[in-house]
C-alpha positions in Angstrom: 0.0 0.0 0.0 1.5 3.3 -1.1 1.4 6.6 0.7 -1.1 8.1 -1.7 -4.0 7.1 -3.9 -4.9 9.1 -7.0 -7.9 8.9 -9.2 -8.7 10.8 -12.4 -12.0 11.7 -13.9 -13.8 11.9 -10.5 -17.0 14.0 -10.7 -18.4 16.4 -8.2 -22.0 17.7 -8.5 -22.4 21.5 -8.4 -26.0 22.8 -8.7 -27.1 20.1 -11.1 -23.9 20.0 -13.2 -21.2 17.4 -13.1 -17.6 18.8 -13.0 -14.7 16.4 -13.4 -11.4 16.6 -11.6 -8.7 14.7 -9.8 -8.9 13.2 -6.3 -5.9 12.3 -4.2 -5.9 10.5 -0.8 -2.7 11.0 1.3 -1.9 10.4 4.9 -2.2 14.1 5.8 -5.3 15.2 3.8 -7.7 14.6 0.9 -7.4 16.9 -2.0 -9.9 17.4 -4.9 -9.1 19.8 -7.8 -11.8 20.7 -10.3 -10.6 20.7 -13.9 -13.1 23.3 -14.9 -12.6 26.0 -12.3 -9.3 24.9 -10.7 -11.0 25.1 -7.3 -9.3 22.9 -4.6 -11.1 21.1 -1.8 -8.6 20.3 1.0 -10.0 18.1 3.8 -7.5 17.5 6.6 -7.4 13.8 7.6 -8.0 14.6 11.3 -11.4 16.2 10.5 -12.7 13.1 8.6 -15.4 11.5 10.7 -17.5 9.3 8.3 -17.1 7.7 4.9 -19.8 5.9 2.9 -19.5 3.8 -0.3 -22.7 3.7 -2.4 -24.0 3.0 -5.9 -24.8 6.1 -7.9 -25.6 7.2 -11.5 -21.9 7.5 -12.4 -20.8 4.1 -11.2 -19.9 4.2 -7.5 -19.4 7.2 -5.2 -18.0 8.2 -1.8 -19.7 10.5 0.7 -17.4 12.0 3.2 -18.5 13.8 6.4 -16.2 16.0 8.6 -16.3 17.0 12.2 -16.9 20.6 11.2 -20.3 19.7 9.6 -19.3 19.7 6.0 -20.3 16.9 3.6 -18.4 16.1 0.3 -19.6 13.7 -2.4 -17.4 12.4 -5.2 -18.6 10.0 -7.9 -17.0 8.1 -10.8 -15.2 5.2 -9.0 -15.1 1.6 -10.3 -16.3 -1.3 -8.3 -12.8 -2.7 -8.0 -11.6 0.5 -6.2 -13.6 -0.3 -3.1 -11.0 -2.7 -1.5 -8.1 -0.3 -2.1 -9.9 2.7 -0.7 -11.3 0.8 2.3 -7.8 -0.6 3.3 -6.3 2.9 2.9 -8.9 4.5 5.1 -8.4 1.9 7.8 -4.6 2.2 7.8 -4.3 6.0 7.6 -7.6 7.6 8.7 -8.9 5.0 11.2 -12.3 5.4 9.5 -14.5 2.5 8.3 -15.7 2.8 4.7 -19.3 1.5 5.0 -21.5 0.3 2.1 -25.0 1.7 1.9 -27.6 1.0 -0.7 -30.0 3.7 -2.1 -33.8 3.1 -2.1 -35.1 2.6 -5.7 -38.7 1.7 -4.9 -40.0 5.1 -6.1 -42.1 5.8 -3.1 -43.0 9.5 -2.4 -43.9 9.0 1.2 -41.2 8.8 3.8 -39.2 10.7 6.4 -37.3 13.9 6.1 -34.0 14.0 8.0 -31.8 17.1 8.4 -28.1 16.0 8.7 -25.8 19.0 8.7 -26.0 20.8 5.3 -28.1 18.0 3.7 -31.8 17.2 3.7 -32.3 13.5 3.2 -35.6 11.8 2.2 -35.6 8.2 3.5 -37.9 5.3 3.0 -37.4 2.4 5.5 -34.0 3.8 6.6 -32.7 3.9 3.0 -32.1 7.2 1.3 -34.2 8.0 -1.7 -32.5 11.4 -2.5 -30.5 14.1 -0.8 -30.8 17.9 -1.2 -27.8 20.1 -0.5 -29.3 23.0 1.5 -26.7 25.3 0.1 -28.4 25.1 -3.3 -31.7 26.4 -1.9 -32.4 30.0 -2.9 -35.8 30.5 -1.3 -38.1 28.7 1.1 -41.9 29.4 1.2 -44.6 27.9 3.5 -48.3 27.3 3.0 -51.0 25.2 4.6 -49.2 21.8 5.3 -46.7 22.6 2.5 -43.1 23.7 2.2 -41.8 24.9 -1.2 -38.0 24.9 -1.8 -36.6 26.9 -4.8 -33.0 26.3 -6.1 -30.2 28.3 -7.5 -29.9 27.8 -11.3 -26.7 26.7 -13.0 -26.2 27.8 -16.6 -23.9 24.8 -17.3 -26.6 22.3 -16.4 -28.7 21.0 -19.3 -31.6 20.3 -17.1 -32.2 22.3 -13.9 -34.5 21.5 -10.9 -36.5 24.6 -10.2 -38.5 23.7 -7.0 -39.6 20.8 -4.7 -42.7 20.8 -2.6 -43.1 18.8 0.6 -46.4 17.9 2.2 -46.0 18.0 6.0 -48.9 16.3 7.9 -50.2 18.1 10.9 -48.8 17.0 14.3 -50.7 16.1 17.5 -52.8 18.8 18.9 -50.9 18.8 22.2 -47.7 19.9 20.5 -47.4 23.7 20.4 -44.9 23.9 17.5 -46.2 24.0 14.0 -44.4 21.2 12.0 -44.5 23.3 8.8 -42.7 26.2 10.4 -40.2 23.9 12.1 -39.4 22.3 8.7 -38.9 25.7 7.1 -36.7 26.9 10.0 -34.4 23.9 9.5 -34.1 24.6 5.8 -33.4 28.3 6.2 -30.7 27.7 8.9 -28.5 26.0 6.3 -29.9 27.4 3.0 -28.0 29.9 0.9 -30.7 32.6 1.2 -29.2 36.1 1.2 -30.9 38.4 3.6 -29.5 41.8 4.4 -30.0 41.6 8.1 -28.1 43.9 10.4 -25.6 46.6 9.6 -22.8 46.3 7.0 -19.2 45.8 8.2 -18.2 48.7 6.0 -19.4 50.7 2.9 -17.4 51.9 -0.1 -19.2 54.8 -2.0 -19.4 55.4 -5.7 -16.8 52.9 -6.9 -16.2 52.8 -10.7 -17.1 49.3 -12.0 -16.2 48.3 -15.5 -18.0 44.9 -15.5 -21.0 45.4 -15.0 -20.5 49.0 -16.2 -21.5 51.8 -13.9 -20.9 53.2 -10.4 -21.9 51.2 -7.4 -22.0 51.4 -3.7 -20.4 48.3 -2.2 -21.7 47.1 1.1 -19.6 44.6 2.8 -21.6 42.0 5.0 -20.1 39.1 6.9 -21.5 36.5 4.4 -22.0 38.3 1.1 -21.2 41.4 -0.9 -23.9 43.8 -1.9 -23.5 46.0 -5.0 -26.1 48.8 -5.0 -26.4 50.8 -8.2 -28.9 53.2 -9.7 -30.5 50.5 -11.8 -29.4 47.1 -10.6 -28.5 45.5 -7.3 -26.4 42.4 -6.9 -25.8 40.2 -3.8 -22.7 38.0 -4.2 -22.1 35.3 -1.6 -18.4 34.9 -0.7 -18.7 31.2 -1.4 -19.1 32.0 -5.1 -15.8 33.9 -5.2 -13.0 31.8 -6.9 -10.1 34.2 -7.1 -9.0 37.8 -6.5 -6.6 39.7 -8.8 -4.9 43.1 -8.3 -3.5 44.3 -11.6 -1.6 47.5 -12.3 -2.7 49.5 -15.4 -0.2 50.1 -18.2 -0.2 53.9 -17.5 1.0 53.1 -13.9 -1.6 55.5 -12.5 -4.6 53.1 -12.1 -5.3 49.7 -10.7 -7.7 46.9 -11.6 -9.3 44.8 -8.9 -10.8 41.7 -10.4 -13.2 39.3 -8.6 -13.7 35.9 -10.3 -17.2 34.4 -9.7 -18.7 31.0 -10.1 -21.6 30.9 -10.6 -21.7 34.3 -12.3 -24.0 37.2 -11.5 -26.9 37.8 -13.9 -28.4 40.8 -15.6 -31.2 39.7 -17.8 -29.7 37.1 -20.2 -26.2 38.5 -19.6 -23.8 36.6 -17.3 -20.8 38.3 -15.6 -18.1 35.8 -14.5 -15.9 38.7 -13.5 -16.4 41.8 -11.4 -13.9 44.4 -12.4 -13.3 47.6 -10.4 -11.0 50.5 -11.5 -9.2 52.6 -9.0 -6.8 55.6 -9.2 -3.7 55.3 -7.2 -4.0 58.8 -5.9 -7.4 58.2 -4.2 -6.9 57.9 -0.4 -9.5 56.6 2.2 -9.8 56.4 6.0 -12.0 53.4 6.8 -13.7 52.5 10.1 -15.3 49.1 10.5 -18.7 48.9 12.1 -17.5 46.4 14.7 -15.8 46.6 18.1 -12.0 46.1 18.3 -12.4 42.8 20.2 -14.9 41.4 17.7 -12.6 42.4 14.8 -9.6 40.8 16.4 -11.6 37.6 17.2 -13.2 37.2 13.8 -10.4 38.2 11.5 -7.4 37.3 13.6 -5.3 40.4 13.0 -6.0 40.6 9.2 -8.1 43.8 9.8 -8.2 46.5 12.3 -11.1 48.8 13.4 -9.4 51.9 11.9 -7.5 51.7 8.6 -6.2 54.3 6.1 -4.4 54.2 2.8 -5.0 54.0 -0.9 -8.6 53.1 -1.8 -7.6 50.1 -3.8 -5.5 48.8 -0.9 -8.4 49.1 1.5 -10.9 47.3 -0.8 -8.4 44.5 -1.6 -7.5 44.1 2.1 -11.1 43.8 3.3 -12.0 41.4 0.5 -9.0 39.2 1.2 -10.0 38.9 4.9 -13.7 38.2 4.3 -13.3 35.9 1.3 -10.3 34.2 2.9 -8.5 33.8 -0.5 -5.1 35.0 -1.7 -4.8 38.0 -4.1 -3.0 37.2 -7.3 -0.7 39.9 -8.7 1.6 39.9 -11.8 4.9 38.1 -11.4 8.3 38.9 -12.8 7.1 39.6 -16.4 8.1 43.0 -17.8 6.8 44.3 -21.1 8.6 46.4 -23.6 7.3 49.6 -22.0 9.4 50.4 -18.9 7.5 49.4 -15.7 4.6 47.8 -17.6 3.7 44.2 -16.5 1.2 43.7 -19.3 0.8 43.7 -23.1 -1.6 45.8 -25.1 -3.6 43.7 -27.5 -7.1 43.1 -28.9 -9.5 40.3 -28.3 -12.8 40.1 -30.3 -12.4 43.6 -31.8 -11.9 45.1 -28.3 -8.6 46.6 -27.1 -7.4 45.6 -23.7 -4.5 44.4 -21.6 -3.0 40.9 -21.4 -1.3 40.0 -18.0 1.1 37.0 -18.0 0.8 35.6 -14.4 2.8 33.0 -12.6 0.1 30.4 -13.3 -1.9 31.7 -16.2 -3.0 34.6 -18.4 -5.7 37.1 -17.7 -7.1 39.6 -20.2 -9.1 42.7 -19.1 -11.4 44.0 -19.6 -14.0 43.4 -22.4 -14.7 40.5 -22.2 -12.5 39.3 -19.4 -10.6 36.0 -20.0 -8.7 33.9 -17.5 -6.6 31.0 -18.8 -4.7 28.7 -16.4 -1.5 27.0 -17.6 -2.8 23.6 -16.7 -5.8 23.9 -19.1 -3.7 25.2 -22.0 -2.8 22.7 -24.7 -0.5 24.8 -26.8 0.2 28.4 -27.8 1.1 29.8 -31.2 2.8 33.0 -32.5 1.1 34.0 -35.7 1.8 36.8 -38.2 -0.6 39.7 -38.0 -3.4 39.7 -40.6 -3.4 43.4 -41.4 0.2 44.5 -41.0 3.6 43.1 -40.2 4.1 45.7 -37.4 2.3 43.3 -35.1 1.7 39.7 -34.4 -1.1 37.5 -32.9 -0.8 35.3 -29.8 -3.1 32.2 -30.1 -3.9 30.0 -27.1 -5.6 26.7 -27.5 -7.1 24.9 -24.5 -7.4 21.2 -23.9 -11.2 21.4 -24.4 -10.6 22.6 -28.0 -11.3 26.3 -27.5 -9.0 28.9 -29.1 -8.4 32.4 -27.9 -6.6 34.8 -30.2 -5.0 38.0 -28.9 -4.2 40.2 -31.9 -2.4 43.4 -32.7 0.5 42.9 -30.3 3.5 45.1 -31.1 6.4 43.1 -32.5 8.7 44.6 -29.9 6.8 42.6 -27.3 7.7 39.3 -29.0 11.0 38.6 -27.3 9.7 39.1 -23.8 6.5 37.1 -24.4 8.4 34.2 -26.0 10.9 34.0 -23.2 8.1 34.0 -20.7 6.1 31.2 -22.4 9.3 29.2 -22.9 10.2 29.6 -19.2 6.8 28.3 -18.2 7.4 25.2 -20.4 4.2 25.7 -22.4 3.9 23.8 -25.7 4.7 26.2 -28.6 3.2 25.0 -31.8 5.6 26.7 -34.2 8.7 26.7 -31.9 11.3 26.1 -34.7 10.0 28.9 -36.9 9.7 31.4 -34.1 13.1 30.7 -32.6 14.5 31.7 -36.0 12.4 34.9 -35.7 13.8 35.6 -32.3 17.4 35.8 -33.6 16.2 38.4 -36.1 14.5 41.5 -34.7 13.2 42.5 -38.1 11.3 39.3 -38.9 8.0 41.2 -38.4 9.2 44.3 -40.3 6.9 46.4 -42.4 7.3 46.3 -46.1 6.9 50.1 -46.2 10.2 50.5 -44.3 12.2 48.7 -47.0 13.4 46.1 -44.6 13.9 42.4 -45.3 10.7 40.3 -45.1 11.3 36.6 -45.3 7.7 35.7 -45.9 7.4 38.2 -48.7 10.7 37.0 -50.3 9.4 33.4 -50.2 6.2 34.4 -51.9 8.1 36.3 -54.6 10.3 33.3 -55.3 7.4 30.9 -55.6 5.7 33.3 -58.0 8.8 33.6 -60.1 9.0 29.8 -60.4 5.4 29.6 -61.5 5.9 32.3 -64.1 9.0 30.5 -65.5 7.0 27.2 -65.7 4.3 29.0 -67.7 6.9 30.6 -70.0 5.6 34.1 -69.1 8.7 35.4 -67.2 10.3 38.2 -69.2 13.5 38.2 -67.1 15.0 35.4 -69.3 14.9 37.7 -72.4 17.4 40.2 -70.9 20.2 37.5 -71.0 19.9 37.3 -74.8 21.3 40.8 -75.3 24.9 39.8 -74.3 27.1 37.3 -76.0 27.4 34.1 -73.9 30.1 31.8 -75.3 28.9 28.8 -73.3 25.4 28.7 -74.7 25.6 26.7 -77.9 21.9 27.1 -79.0 21.8 30.9 -78.7 24.7 31.6 -81.0 23.8 29.0 -83.5 20.3 30.4 -83.8 21.6 33.9 -84.1 23.8 33.0 -87.1 20.9 31.0 -88.6 18.8 34.2 -88.9 20.9 35.5 -91.8 21.4 38.9 -90.2 18.6 40.9 -88.6 17.4 44.4 -89.4 19.6 45.8 -86.7 22.7 44.3 -88.4 21.8 45.8 -91.7 21.1 49.1 -90.1 24.5 49.3 -88.6 26.1 48.4 -91.9 25.7 51.8 -93.4 22.4 52.3 -95.1 20.2 52.4 -91.9 20.5 54.5 -88.8 21.6 53.1 -85.5 18.3 54.1 -83.8 16.3 52.0 -86.2 18.4 49.0 -85.3 17.8 49.6 -81.6 14.0 49.8 -82.2 14.0 46.5 -84.0 16.2 44.8 -81.4 13.3 43.6 -79.2 11.7 41.8 -82.1 14.9 39.8 -82.6 15.1 38.9 -79.0 11.6 37.7 -78.9 12.3 35.6 -82.0 15.4 34.1 -80.4 13.6 33.2 -77.2 10.7 31.7 -79.2 13.1 29.5 -81.3 14.9 28.4 -78.1 11.7 27.4 -76.4 10.8 25.3 -79.5 14.2 23.6 -79.4 14.0 22.5 -75.8 11.8 19.4 -76.4 14.3 18.2 -79.1 16.8 17.3 -76.4 14.3 15.1 -74.6 13.3 13.2 -77.9 15.9 10.4 -77.5 14.7 7.1 -78.9 16.2 3.8 -77.9 17.9 1.9 -80.6 16.2 -1.5 -80.9 19.3 -3.1 -82.5 21.6 -2.1 -79.5 22.7 -4.9 -77.2 20.7 -5.3 -74.1 22.4 -4.8 -70.7 23.3 -8.0 -68.8 21.3 -9.2 -65.9 22.6 -9.7 -62.3 23.1 -13.1 -60.8 19.8 -12.8 -58.8 17.8 -11.9 -61.9 19.3 -14.8 -63.9 18.3 -17.1 -61.0 14.8 -15.6 -60.8 14.1 -16.1 -64.5 15.0 -19.7 -64.2 13.0 -20.2 -61.0 9.9 -18.2 -61.7 7.9 -21.0 -63.3 8.8 -23.3 -60.4 7.6 -20.7 -57.9 4.3 -20.4 -59.8 3.7 -24.1 -59.9 4.3 -24.5 -56.1 2.0 -21.5 -55.3 -0.9 -21.5 -57.8 -2.7 -18.1 -58.1 0.2 -16.2 -56.5 0.5 -12.5 -57.5 3.5 -10.7 -59.0 4.4 -8.9 -55.8 4.1 -12.1 -53.8 6.4 -13.8 -56.3 9.1 -11.1 -55.6 8.7 -11.6 -51.9 8.9 -15.3 -52.1 11.9 -15.2 -54.5 13.7 -12.9 -52.1 13.2 -15.3 -49.2 14.4 -18.3 -51.4 17.5 -16.4 -52.6 18.6 -15.8 -49.0 18.4 -19.5 -48.3 20.5 -20.5 -51.3 24.0 -21.8 -50.4 27.2 -20.0 -51.1 28.4 -22.4 -53.8 25.1 -22.1 -55.8 25.4 -18.3 -55.6 28.9 -18.4 -56.9 27.7 -20.4 -59.9 25.1 -17.7 -60.7 27.8 -15.0 -60.2 30.0 -16.7 -62.8 27.1 -16.8 -65.3 26.4 -13.1 -64.7 30.1 -12.3 -65.2 30.1 -14.2 -68.5 27.0 -12.3 -69.6 28.6 -9.0 -68.8 31.7 -9.8 -70.9 29.5 -10.8 -73.9 27.6 -7.5 -73.5 30.8 -5.5 -73.6 32.0 -7.4 -76.7 28.7 -6.9 -78.5 28.6 -3.2 -77.6 32.0 -2.7 -79.0 31.0 -4.3 -82.3 27.8 -2.2 -82.3 29.7 1.1 -82.0 32.2 0.2 -84.7 29.3 -0.6 -87.1 27.9 2.9 -86.7 25.5 2.6 -83.8 25.4 4.8 -80.6 25.3 8.5 -79.9 28.9 9.2 -80.6 29.4 7.6 -84.1 31.4 9.2 -86.9 28.3 9.3 -89.1 26.5 11.7 -86.8 29.5 13.9 -86.4 29.7 14.2 -90.2 26.0 15.2 -90.4 26.6 17.8 -87.7 29.5 19.3 -89.7 27.4 19.4 -92.8 24.8 21.4 -91.1 27.4 23.8 -89.9 28.6 24.4 -93.5 25.2 25.4 -94.6 24.8 27.8 -91.7 28.2 29.3 -92.5 27.3 29.8 -96.2 24.1 31.6 -95.2 25.8 34.2 -93.1 29.5 34.3 -94.2 29.4 37.1 -96.8 27.2 39.2 -94.5 29.9 39.3 -91.8 32.4 40.5 -94.4 30.2 43.5 -95.3 29.8 44.5 -91.7 33.6 44.8 -91.3 33.7 43.3 -87.8 31.5 46.0 -86.3 28.7 43.5 -85.5 30.9 41.3 -83.4 32.0 44.3 -81.3 28.3 45.3 -80.7 27.5 41.9 -79.3 30.4 42.1 -76.8 32.6 39.9 -79.0 36.4 39.7 -79.0 38.8 39.6 -81.9 40.8 36.9 -80.3 37.8 34.9 -79.2 35.6 32.7 -81.4 32.7 30.6 -80.3 32.6 26.9 -80.7 30.1 27.0 -83.4 32.0 29.6 -85.4 35.3 27.7 -85.1 33.8 24.4 -86.2 31.9 25.8 -89.1 35.0 27.7 -90.3 37.2 24.7 -90.1 34.7 22.5 -91.8 34.4 24.9 -94.8 38.0 26.0 -95.1 38.6 23.9 -98.2 35.5 25.3 -100.0 36.6 28.9 -99.2 40.0 28.3 -100.8 38.4 26.9 -104.0 36.2 29.9 -104.2 39.1 32.2 -103.8 41.0 30.5 -106.8 37.9 30.9 -109.0 37.5 34.5 -108.1 40.9 35.4 -109.5 39.7 34.6 -113.0 36.5 36.7 -112.7 36.2 40.4 -113.3 35.8 42.7 -110.3 32.4 44.0 -111.4 30.8 40.7 -111.3 32.1 40.0 -107.8 30.8 43.3 -106.5 27.4 42.7 -108.0 27.2 39.3 -106.2 28.1 40.9 -102.9 25.6 43.7 -103.4 22.9 41.3 -104.3 23.5 39.3 -101.0 23.4 42.4 -98.9 20.3 44.0 -100.4 18.1 40.9 -100.3 16.5 40.5 -96.9 16.0 37.0 -95.4 12.5 35.5 -95.7 12.2 35.3 -91.9 12.6 39.1 -91.5 10.1 39.8 -94.2 7.5 37.7 -92.3 8.2 39.4 -89.1 7.6 42.9 -90.7 
């Protein structure tokens, strides 16, 4: 038996609604923590007086009674948990865990018993149902009838509104009326708020943000009374969950926040938080409406009869003493603004302040939001939707709810990220944001001409898409300069038989006209290059070429495939491969060496056949193909050779050419046609000069057919 017992998904009934949580039994105490509200019930082991095990709607439950008169009920146990809990109670609490059955006869006539804060309706000493008197909001009497009305819970799907009891008249000799006695027992433990007596103290005209208005706050021993011009609210101290004291960002005001469960109601509106706003400069001298001895006895030195100080300090001090709960203040977090312990942001189109606390976040003020770290699943830092000057802080809870705090200044990112990281919260985009942290300008605005990684990535993706569609004009700019390494560009330029810009620079056209026509030439070159690209991919396989040799495994598989099929009829192709792989692993070393020798022999035969195939004219690097390539070069050279002579070398200088440098295409075509040029030179010696000049003039004045089409 261990020192503790822990159970998850244990339910506690709260005004008709089941709230799950965790229950832990230890030697010192019993602790139950609600998952919904985070409220903790701490029962010291010494106060435990009775424990009952019974069958309930959610499996099995435990009813615990203390010496102080409180009763706690927890449901959701399994039948097998009884022995463990019973032994633990005997060993550590010296309390017997007794089993008790509930009455399921359905009778409506029985005995009403008042046991501490519970009203039990029994039939034959077996309980039919129990009513927590703290849930009673009103008790009315009639002739032989008592009517109980209950507080409503917004979280409950079905709520019990009222219960009526018929109380039979007693003997005539008894002076007490049984109906009045029944009602008196109910009202003694019921949560009925009645402003009897004088208030302990009164705070006049306090500014309240939620609900909005100015209210007089009357402090009573058991509840808080807000009195306004239109509405009045009575808030029992038992409904107060937490108290917060938060400094405003301007450091001149203070928020005092009271968390309520159940919330106060105004029509159909529910207020889960009561938010008061104070100025730090307001001072107050407060005198309690009690004697000094009574104040000392009731509040044990937490309050004195006469107090003075700032107004917010007086209110928070009185509330802390009466509610008996700690006041939560911001921790060590410091925002970008000096002295500010909060972050300015927006939630649901309303601007407010987000306070990082030691155990959660709280946002004030419209609407107020409190998020505990234990109910947060993960957080996310997101880019702002409207501008890069800000970012969004997203919080996702374990219940699947998401809260987005937007329009946070990017200067706050570093402080907030360090805080979240120190609290070990799960950051959804940790890797990306840590990269952001190393660069202060990650959230920069494009208007400030700073680097924006997200914008650059979008531009790069758009550029890739445009290049894929052939619509990117940036490639055309590279065609203006002469690039020796680009074979296709130069060859196509010489194939054009001189453009209009070339002829314009030759003497009979102006240089400006050549520049105007230059874009048409570029567009034509780009178009021809786009058409040539698919030619490189059209490479057909020669059917007469020798086939590559197979490996030793493939040789063995071809010989064994029919055998595998015969042993496994109906086997699929994939199953054959799996089966063959298993069989190949089981083959002995000698057999594998035999198949390796066959594979080596096949490889040698392939190399011999490939050599003969290349010598006979097959393959991509055969002499026949080289000769055809040279022949094509001769024709290109003939088409543009005489034109280059007429230009006198000026065209090569315009294209960024060099006298000592010649492209690969130019060299190969000149060498291939060198013999033909020498023959032409010999024939030209015997011709008259007039005829030679006429031929040259005819070549220069006749435009190419491609240029005529473009015009």
